[in-house]
Structure formats: C-alpha cells, structure tokens
N, C-alpha and C positions, 0 to 999 in steps of 0.2 A: 393400446396400453399407455397411459400417461407417463411422461418422462421429462426430465430436465437435466441440464449440465451445470456442474459446479466448476467455475473457472476463476482465475486470478489474472485480471488484465488491467493495464494502466492506459488511460486515454492520453496520448501524447499531446493533443491539443489542449486538454484541460490542464496538463502538467505545465505547458508553456504559459497558459493564462495565470496559473499559480505563481510561476517565476516572475512574470511581468508585474502582477499585483504586488508581490513581495518587494520587488525592486522599486516600485512606485512608493510604497510605504516607507522603504528604507531611505529614499531621498527626502522624505519629510520628517524623519525622526531626529529630534534634537541631540540625542546621545551619540549619533553617528555623524554629526557635522564636522567637517574637516578631517574625517577618517577615511582611509582607503578601504572601502567595503564593496563587495559585489556578490551577486547571485547569478550564476551562469548555468545554462542547460546545454548538454551535449547528448542528444538521443534520450535515453532513459537515465542518464547520470546528471545530477545537479551538484555543482560545486559552490560551496559557501567560502568566501575569502575575506579576511579582515586582518587587522593588526595585532589582535590579542586573543588568547584562548577564551576569555570571558565573553568577548564580543562575538566569537564564532558560535558560542552557545546561545546568545541572544538572537543571532541570525537564524539559527536552527529553529528556535521557538517561533520567530516571525514567519519563517517559511512554512512551518507546520500549520499555523493558523490560516495562511493563504491556501494551503492544500485542503484543509477541512472545508473551506468555502467552495472549493471546486469538487467536493465529494471524492477526494483522493486520500487514502490512508497513508500517511508518512510513516506509520508504525511498521509497515511491511517492507520498508526500504532497508537495504544492507548499508550499514555505516560502521566505520572503524570506531574503536573505543575512544581514542584520543585524536584530536586534530593534528594534521601533519604540519610541521614547522619547517619552513624553508626561507632563509634570508630574514626579512622583517615581516613576513606574512604567515598567518595560520590558515590552513584550508581544511575543509571537511567535505568529503564527497559522499553523497547519498546515491546509491544505485538502486533503482526500482526494478523489481523482478516481474517477468511475464510468466504465467503458467504456474502450476502447482508442482512443487518438488515431490519426488517419490515418497520420502518419509512422511511428509504432511498428508499426501493422498492416502497412505496406509492408515494414518491416524484418523482421518475423516471416515473412511470405510469402517474402521473398527468402532468408532463412536456411533455410527449409524446402526451397526449390527447389535451393539450393546443396548441400544435404546429399545429394542424389540418392536420397532415400527415395521409393519409388513411391506417392506420395499427391498429391492436388490440394488446394491451399489457396486459399480465396477470401474476400475481405473483404465482410462483410455488416453494414453500419452500423458499430456500435461493437464488433463481435466478428469473429473469424475462424473460418470453418468449414473443417474438414479432412476429406476423404473419401479412403478407400483400400480396396483389396480385402482386405487382411489386418489383423487386429487387432494383430499384432506390429509392423506398419509404423506404425500409429497410436501404439502405446506407445513406439516408437522416437522419434517426433516429440515426444511428451511429455517424454521423457528429454532430448532435444536442447534443448528450450526451458527446462527446469529448470536446465540447466547453462550456458545462455547468459548474456550480460552485459546483458540487457534490464532497464532500471531499473523498469519498471512491474510490479507484482505480478500474476501470471497465475493463473487457475484454469481447470480443464478440466471441462466438464460436458456433459450430454446425450450421453454415450457410448452409441451405439446399434450393435447388430449388424446 
C-alpha cells in the first residue's frame, strides 16, 4: 500500500548558507555602512543584531530573502513580536522548529479527513503518515496541503509504492 510521511525539517547546512549569504549582502549594503549589524547562527536559532528597531526589520527582510533562495521558509520560525533592546543594540532571535507540533498535526489530519480523499492519516510522533490505495490519492493530499493555510513549512518524504 503506497504511503508517505509529512514532516517539518530544517536543513542546518542550508540555514548556514542563508546566514552566510545574508551577511555577505549586509556587508555590501549602503544603508548599513558604519553601522554595527550582524546575523549570527547558533544551531537552529538565528540572531539579528543592529543599532535600531527599523534596521532589525530590514535585516529580517534581508535574511528572509536569503532563506527563500535556500528553500527555507522563514515564516515557520518562532520570533518575538518586538526586538529585544539592550544597551545600544536591538536584537531579534528567530528560532526554527523541527517536527510538527501536536495541534498542527491534528489540524493536518482533520483537513485530510474533511477532503474526503480515500486515504488514512495517522500521527506518529512529530510527523504524520498517510496511507492510501492509489498514488493519485496521495498526490492529491500533497496538493491539498501545499494549498492550505498551515503556517508550518511541510515536506513530504518516504514516498513508497
């Protein structure tokens, strides 16, 4: 019986490349000349630091574009509403999550069941397994989830016949 897994994983190497590319672009930006600004990675956490609130938002946009080029969705990262202010710097920490949270997994399963596609979806830890008799049904589920309003970035792997 064909099946696949729905997961949410961040490739740390791609994330490092995104940070490096964003830092490279930051060094060439005219509006950041003479300004103390940096983008640093620590595991799955990326910290954006600069001298003003407005510039932190610019760094966030710059980093978001670098992430898109590496096929990483920055929308799925946890971030505080306001940048943290300490001394003369503002910092914003984006924390990327691995795995699908329980409420999101339940939402995915509910959405699949409501679609009336003839497949079974089950939550297995931090991923969702989808089984069906036809490959076309599984591909319909993938299309459904790509078009859904789920905030978490999803990947589909272990597609088996």
